[in-house]
N, C-alpha and C positions, 0 to 999 in steps of 0.2 A: 288178438290179433282177432277180427271179426271177421270170419268169413263169410259170405254169400253168396247161395249160386238163384242164377234161374236159371230153369230152361223147362219144360211142358210134359205134357202125359200122352205124345200119339209117340214118343219112341221107341220101338217094340224092341230094346236090350239096351235101355237103362239100363235094368240090373245087371249088368252086364259089367257093364260101365260102373258101376256103383259097388258093385262088388269088387272088382280088381283095383281099387279105389281105397279101398273100406282094408284090401290084402296089407295091400303095399305101406298102411301104417298114412294112406290122409285123412284129418281133422277132422272129424266129425265136422259139423255149418252152421251159425248160431240163425240163421236161419236161411230157406228154402222159396224163393216162389215160383209157384207150376205157373204159366204163360195159357191160357189161353191158342188152343191152336190155331192158327193162320189158313193152313193148305188140307183142308177138306175136299178130297176130291168123292166121286160116290164111288162104293160098293163093288157097282162092274167095274168100275177103271184102277180102282184097288188092285183085283183080282187077274184080271189082267196082266196089269204091268209087272206082278206077281211071279205069275207064268212064262214070265217073258224070259223077263232079269234072272229071277234065279232057278227053272226048271220044274217040276213035280212036287219031288220031291223034297227041296228048297222052300219052295212058294208056303205049301201046306205048314211046314216047320217051321218057317217064319210067323203066319197066321199064330200058332197052338205058342211061341215066345207075346204074340203080341196084343194074346189075350189075358195070360197070366202076368204081365206088367203092370196092363189097362185096370188088373179085376188088383194088386199087389196094388197100385198111388192112386187108384180109387176107392181101399180099405184102410189099409196100413201106411202111406207112403216113408216114411218116418224109416220102416222093414230097408225099405226101398234106396232111400234116399243118405244113407252115411249115417241115419242117429241125426236126423234133422231135432229137435230139442223145437223149431217153428214152424210151422207150414200158411203161405197164405197162396188161395186160389186167386185172381186176377188176371182181369181182359190185356191188358196191359202194363208196363213199367215206364212210359213214357208222358205217362199225362195222369187224371184225377185218383182214383182211391191205390191206385200201384205204385205210382210217384210216391203221393204223402206214406203208406205204407215201405216204401223202401230207407225213406231221406229217412222214416223211424226207426231203421234196421241197424241205420246208421254204417256202412260195411269198411272195413282197411280193404277189405278185396272182394273182387265183385268176380264170379266166375260164371259165365253164358256155355252150358251146354245142351245143343240141342234146341239153346230160343229158338222160337218160332216168327220172332218179327227183330227186326235192324233199330236197336240201340241206338237216340237223341246225341247230340255234348253235351245236353246241360248233363244226362241220365251217367254217361262217361266219367262225368268228372261228379262224379260225388265219392264215388271209394275214395279215399286217403291210402290211400297205394297206388291201383292202379286196376285196369279193367281187363279179366285175360278172355278168352273164347280156346275152348273146343274143337276141333277140326279135322273133317275125315278124308282128305288131300293133302299131297303136296301142296308150298304155296310158300309163292305165290303161282307157282302153273298152275295149280284146279283151284283158284277164288270159285265162293258161289256153292252151288247145290248140288250131290251127290257125287261127290267129288273121285271117288271108289267109282262110281259105273265109268266115270271119265276117264280115270289109271289106266280102267281093263279095254274098256275100248280104242284107248293108243295106241295099247301095246306095250306099257309099262311095267319092268318088270317088277319093280317093286312096288308096291303103295302104303302109302303115310299116315299116320297119326302127328298133328300137329297142333300148338297151345302157343296162340302170340297175342301182343298187344292189342287190347281194341281200340278200333277206329271208326268213326265217324262214316269211312268209305268203307266196303261190308271184305272185310278178309284182309285189311292192305297192311293191317298192322307189324310190327315186327316181328318174327318168331324167336319162341324161348323155348322151346321145347321139342325136337320132332324124331322121333321114330321110324320103323319100319314093318313091313308086310309083304312076305314072298308072297307076291298075285302066281304066278306058273302055276299050272299043276293043284291049283284049288277052283270049289268056288266059290263064287262071288259070296253068298254069304259065307260061307267059312271066311272068309279074307272078315270083313265086316263084322262078326266076334274076334276077329285077333284084334282089327282092329280097333274095336271101342278095349278093347283091358289092356293093350299100351294107352290112350290118353287115357282112363283110369289110371294108371300105374301116373303118368306120367306128371299128369295134375298131384298127384299125389306128392312127388314130388317138388314139385313147382312152390309148393300148398306148408312145406316145412320150413324146402328156403322161407319163404315171405317168414313164417314162425319168426325160426333163426335169425336174420338178416333185417326183417322191418325195408327189408324192399324186391321186388323185381331181380330178375335175376338181367345174367348182359345177355342182352340180343345177339342170333344168332351174327356174322359178319355181314354185311352185305352182298360184298360182293363170291357170298354162295348162293346165292341168288340167280336164279331162272326166271326166264320172259315166262307171261303169265294171260288170261287170259276169266276172263267169267266164264262156269256156266250156269243156267238154267237149271227145271230138272230135264232130269228124258222127257221128250215124246212117245205115240206108240211106235212112229217110224220108227222112231230110236233103240227103241226099247224090241223093236220085232226085227231088226236087220241084227241086234246084238245078238238075240236066241238064232239067228238063219245062219251065225256065224257060227254058236254051241255044237247046234247040232251037225254044222259037217263039221265038227271035229278040229277047227282053227282058230287063232291069233289073232292079231291085227301088228305087222313086222313090231317085236320086236327093239326098242330105241333103244342110241347109242350108250353106250355108258350099262355098268350091272350092277357096280361100287353102290350100298344103298349112302343115302345125305344123311346122317346122321348130326343131330345138336344138344344137349353138349357132349362132351364125349364125354365116354366114361356111364355116363347115367342113362341115352338114350338110345337103342340094342335094335340090328333083327331079328326080326322075330322070324327063324327059317321053317319050322314046325308044317310043315302039308298033311292036310288033312282029305 
């Protein structure tokens, strides 16, 4: 089974994700495509966002994580990316050299993890078995960007890592695996780290399943889905309101229902360690 991974170089927690994946027994990919980042924000804006969303200490910690990961991906990406044997740096997978290289890689399973572009239908049809994405957020409730932030803004007791089938519409495919981490009582950066670890473990399980069965696992029943919306990247006003609430020691009103929604049972679990 040829596993191909599509990701980027600007995920500060990439090393956390892939370390968890490898520790959980995830097979090494045949090829990894590092796609050029799309969302390039000015340094001043990144700094302000970090301070508002994470606070001073965790903002500095996130910067250190980002620098270490960027250095590793620039110098020895195979050490971060689960021992990949072939690394391709491309501008896009939807056309040109990137698409041609992906066709040559002949993926059975294509995995998107932090990919900075929306793959077109002709790309999603390339893998023989399927294409899946790892998403930081409960689906379909929190489609789009920075699901962890929006879960916290809306007072969710639990935050989620989800693995789903990729579809032309963003984050709209069936959910194949979903694990939870508790958001209450911990900083957002710690929640993000825990989610990355969850996502890595869930992906390792899914890839092993595909190796064994030659097919994707059964999706979560649609009856378990909740109404959802698409969320964009937080504005500075969004981040400022979140920071003000944190400084005042207030949380958004908790939503009804504290039991985490896990799938599949026996594989996904609720991480309940507070930091």
